N, C-alpha and C positions, 0 to 999 in steps of 0.2 A: 227907363223904368225896368224893374225886375218883377217877374211873376214866378211864384213858387207853386209847384203842383206835386201831388203824390206820384211816386214811381208807377208807371203804367197808365196813368190818366192822360187825357187829352185836354187841351185848352184852345179856345177859339180866340185868335188875335183879330182885332177889328180896326180897320183904318178909317172907318166912317163912310157912310153911304152918300152918294151924290156927286162924287168926282167923275171925270170922264175917263181917266186912265189910272190904273193901279199896276205896280210891278214890285213884287216881293222878291227877296234874294233867293227864294225857292224856285222862282220861275212862274209862280202863280200870278194871274192878272185879275183877280177878284178882290172885292172890297174887304173880305175876311178870309182867313185860312184857319184850319184846325190842325194843330201840331201835337205830336206825342214825344218828340225828341227834345232834349235840352239843347240850348245853344242860343245864339244871338240871331234875331230875325229883323230884317230891315225892309221897309216899304217906301216906295217913291210914289207920290200921288200928284196927279196933274189935273187942273180944272179945265173948263171949256175954253178959256182964253190963253192957256199955255203956262199959267203960273204953277210952279211945282214946289213941293215940300217933301221932306224925308223925315223918317223917324225910325228908331230901333227899340227893340225890347229884348231883354234877356230872359229866357225861360230856364228855370232851375228846379231841381227836385228838392223837396224837404229832406233833410238828412234822416237816415235810418236811426232808430234808437240804438244805443250802445249797451250790449249785454255784459254784465259783470258776473263772471262765474267763480270769482276768487273764494266765495264761501258756499259754493254749490255742494249740496248733499243729496245724493240719490240713494234712498233707502229701499232695498228690495222687499218683496213680499215673501211670505213663507207659507208652506202647506197649501198652496193654491188659494190663499185668502186674499184679502184686500187691505194689507198692512203696509203697502209701499208708500213712499212720499218723495216729493221733489221740493227742496227748500233751499233758501240761502241765495237766490238770484237777486241781482240788482239791475235796475234799468236807469239810464240817463239819456237825455236828449230833449224832446219837445213835450213837456207835460201839459195837462194831466193825462194819465194813462188809464185805459181799461184793458183787462186781460181776459183771454179766453183760452182754456186748455181743452184740447180735443184728443180723445183716444182714437187713433187712426184706423184701427182694425174695424171697430164697430161704427165709427163716425160720431159717437156720442160726445156731447159737451160735458166735461167732468169738473170744471172749476172756473171761477172768475176772479181769483186772487193770485198773486205772484207765487205764494207757497201753496202747494196742494197736498192733500193727505188721502188716505183710504183708497189707495190705488192697487188694482190687480195687475197681473202681467200684461204688458202692452207697450206700444209705441205712442208717446204723448207729444203733441205739437203745441207750442206756445205761440199764440197770435197776440200782438200788441196793437191797440188803436191809440194813436197819440193825439196831442192837442191840436194838430193841424187837420185831424180827420182822416189821416192816412192809416192804412192797415198794413202791418208788417208781420210776416212769419219769421220769428227770430231764432227758434231753436226746436230741436226734436230730442227727446230723451227716452230711453228704454228702461222699463221696470222689469226686472227678472225675478224669478222665484228661486230662492236659495235652497228649496227643498224642505224636507222635514227636519226639525231640530230635535236633537237628543241631548238631554242634560247629562253631561259626562261626570262632573264632580261638583260637589257643594262643600264648602268649608266655612266654618264660622269661628270667630273669636269673640267671646263675651266682653262687654264693657267692664272696666275696672274702677272701683272706688266711685261709682256714680258718674263717671265722666262719659262724654259722647265719643268714645274711642273704640267701640265695637265694630266689627267688620263681618260681612258676608261676601264670599266670592263664589261665583257660579261660572263653570266652564261648559260651553255648549258646542256641539259639533253639528254641522249641517251637510246637506247634500246626500243624505242617506237614500 
């Protein structure tokens, strides 16, 4: 038999109560043991008349979710505001998922979806709860303030002959 547990959790393995002798491959001699490590656990059970039986169980962790950052966009904030964002992440593994974003300096929960917006300067931690009920801290991202923005130049070209070919170009400088 296989048993899956969340990383860091414990599980109690039960050989059944009532036999006269128990011997686990851990050296334990009780009818049940609580384990936190993955691996194969074996038990030998003997009744009052000397009949023996053995069994094994493999304890494994549920796999961690896989974070896809190929479309990650971390947008900074400006002017000390709350215009930062973290978007474009993908998650695969053991759905369904719930998400929790925490701003680590204040400890405040700031979002419960994969994409988050309206962020100020800070360190943000993404925690994922998966379909197995396991909680994983999968990433930390920093939102920085790029400083005040100054519009440097603006140029415009009007549309011609009623077409949608007009343009406006804005050049901004930051970090002032």
